N, C-alpha and C positions, 0 to 999 in steps of 0.2 A: 588436671585442675586448671591449667592455663592461667596461672597467677601472673598478672602483668609485671614486667620488669622494664620500666620505661627508660631507665638510665643505662641499661646494658647495651654494649656494642655487639655482643655475641648473639643475643636472641631477644625477641619481644617478650618472652615469658621466662619465668624462673625454671631452670633446668638443673639436673644433677649429673655430675660425672663422678665415678667411683673407681678407686684403685683398690683391688682386693688381693691380699697375699695369704698364702697358707703353707704350712709345713706339716709333715707327719710328726707324731709325738716323739719319735726316736731320732729326729734330726737335731744336731747341735747347732743352734743359731740363737743369737741374742735378740731380745725384744727390739733393740735399736736397729739391728740389721733387718728384721722383719718389717719394721716401719719404713725403712729406706726402700725396700722392695715394693711395698704398697704405694709409696710416694711416687716411685718411677712409673708404676702402673697407672696412677692417677693422671700423670702428665701425658701418658700414651693415650688415655681416654680423651683428654682434652684435645690432643692433636688429631684424633680421629673424628672430630666434629662436635665434641661435647655431647652431653645428654646420653651417656652410655657407661658401661662398666668394662674394665679390663681386669682379668684374673691372672695373677702371676704367682710363680713359685721360685724359690732360689734354684739356680743351676748348680751343677756339681762344683764349679770353681768357687762359688760363694760359700758352699758348705765346707770346702776343704781349707779355706783360709782362716 
């Protein structure tokens, strides 16, 4: 849609970066932990140049703690 974003130092246009996290229904993980994983994925997306999505899932260490 190329919506202008004149105040941005990152891009001339509005963009979106997404951090996506998922788990299987039988994995024991709290909502807060899942949000933390999605947040880390979001910052990875921004580090990769923004305007993209990073999909993440908890590793075994996160599920065991």
